[in-house]
Phi, psi and omega in degrees: 000320181298318178299324176296321183290322180299316187287322181298319180299319184291319172304317179298315180293324181296309183302318180293329180285318179289329171296316182292324174297323182288322177298314192293312179300323177285337180284319173304314182298324180292318182294317188293314173309312182296318178298310180303325182286319179293320183296318178307310184291327177288332182287314179305320189290310180298320178295325174293322185292312181304317180305308182299324176299307184300319178300314180300313175297321178300317185294319179296315181297318179299319177294322174294319179294319175310309185292326183285324182288330172293318178297312181290330177294321178295318179292315183304314183296321181287324179289324175295328175294326171294311184298320180300323183290319180297312178303323178289329181289316180291337177291316177302319186296311177303318181298320176291318178299316179296322170301315176298315182291322179297326180284321176296315182307308185297325176295326184292312188295331177288323177291325177296323185288320183292325170302317180298316180292327180286330183286322180296314180304308180298317176301322182286326176292325179296319174296317182297317179292328183287323177304311179302309177300315180302320179287330183287311192280335181081002178250147176281176177295323186292313184292320178293324180294319180293317177303315176300312185296321182295310186295319175299315183291323178295320178302309187297318181291329181285317181294315182297321178290331178295317182289328176300314182299318185292312180301306182297318177307311187292318180285325173299314180299311177305308190292325176294324182297310189287314177299325178297322183281332176286308180305314175304317180296318178293315177298315181302325184278003181251110175252072177246168184298162184284309178244152174272166175295146171250139188288116184276136179245008182246127174256133187270136182251147179293339180188161180293344177290335174303326180304319182299313185290335176278330169298312179075166181299118180063027177071025189280330180290315183298317182299321179302317180291322180289319178299318182288327189255347175070032179245173166251120183264124180247129179238108181231206187273008175294118187300130172043053177199136180241132173262123174267135180238122175194140172290329181280112187293332181292308187296322181289324178290323174300305182307306178308305185290331177292314181296323185294319182290328177295319174297316181287334186278317184087351180262103171233115177204166187306318181292315173307309184303313184299318181294319176293316180303308190304308182292325172296323179298319178295316181292319173307317177299312180294325182287333168294314175298315190295309183295322171305307177306314180296323181291318177299315186292318174304322182269346179076044177245137188230167173075048174244148182292148182296326172304318179287336174297309189298314185298330170293312186300318182297335181289347176295330180266005185249133181236145180230102189055042170084357180258135180286132187287325177284323174293329174293314180305315184293321184292325179299313182300321175290322177293323173303308181298317187292313173307315184296316175302315179294333185257002178073025179261181193280101189294313177301319185281332168294314181294324172303304190293323179293324179291320180273008191290337185241021183294332175305335176291334181261017181261139174269106184206151174266008181298145176280357179288158181277170187298326178297313173295327177289319174296327176294316181293317178292324170294326173299317178292337175280351178081026180283162185304140180310321191285329175294321182293326175299316183300323181287314182291323191260010188285342174240026173060032168290331171229162178293130169300128178262357184203162190295326179304323179295323176289326185295311176311309171314307182302309190291325173298312184295327181292315180296320180283333190260346188290153193304134171080008186282319189231157171259145173228138176295143174307323182288324177288327183297299186295329177290325173301311175299317178299307184299327172303306188292325179293324179293323180282324174290347177281352179265150178293140181087358182266138179270308181217159179218136184229123168268123184235183177054040174066037178075017183259357176216137178242109180261130191236125181252122188244157181287132183298322187276335175274334186247120180275182187287324173294319176297327176295325185292313181303313187298324175311308177296323181294315178304313182295317179300320183299308186299321176295324188277327188258340187237154168253128191205149179281152180062225177216161189240126174273133180244125184239125181263118182251122177223118182221158171244130186239121170240126192232130174233154173237138169261129184234000000 
């Protein structure tokens, strides 16, 4: 019975608890709904207030922008009115100018018509006068025109020639004075011998019996000497002398020195000849290098290739027209350096190029190139400055000079080669040069006679007075000079003197 009561009580407690819980929850729900309703009303009220404020602000902004727009519109309208007024004024001005231009154009047309009528009348008068002039003068208009043109052309040529002669005389006078001053200064500063040493190819013997010892048994001694030195030993009837022949000056020098030592020693046989030639070759090779170094030291030139030094040293044994080539090269370097100093050119570069200008003559080669081209190629391999290459290649005008230093080297080379006593010239070459000068002059039309005088340094030309005018003689002198420059090779310069005279001869009987 008791457990039934407990069950009933439990059920009653559960029911009571659930009921209490339900009532509490319902109460809470009602309170929450009331709060939410209140919040909702507050939110609606706040939203209405914000909406009213925003509407007010929007209306105020719209009103403000409308006022601004109306103000800008009024200003633009006023500006447009001003522009329209200006445009209207300009249109009035343009209309006035157009009307004025039309009036001017009409006046011009009327004047043009009047001018055309006047031109027609003048043309008619001109034709009439031309016909009358042709009738009176006996010349047509074209013939008269040609006559006037010829007269004007002749007068213009005469005036032009007069101006040219005046300019040339003034320029030549000034240039000659300046050039003379520079050249005299350069030559005065160079203190070298008047003539260079000439390589000797004859060996003097103490007696004619020495010739047999040089030849040796069955010619073995002379064959050994010729084989070792590469020269030809000529033994003839010349008393107490032996001639050594060879194109290579160094070999000729080795053979000459070896023979002199053999003659002085007296022991002449193949073994001794081989010993002496070997020793002399070694000494000559060292001498060649020493001569090259000496030339560089005397001129103050540094950083030179050993091959170039040897090539310079070989020039000591080389002669050109009797002038020692190494002495000539050093002289050219000194003259060129002085000229460069006077003219403001690069002195060190000129000195180097002038010393090396004939270096091709000291190179052992079988090439068919001339010494300027060989020297330029050698300098290129040595890494020399391109201007130095041009100085070497252009000193005989094989190529065009590219800088003032190259022209200076040409001038210095001409001074060294052309000064009195510097070189020897064969009689055949001398007479041929004079003959060529006279032939060039007599090849011009109007020349009567031509004479080469002053050892070929002056050419006097006698022209026909009737066929050559004074101005024509001046022009011919320039043409002869240009032809000589283009056709001939010559040292120094050649003076050309034109002679034109009138001789009238009458006899009283």
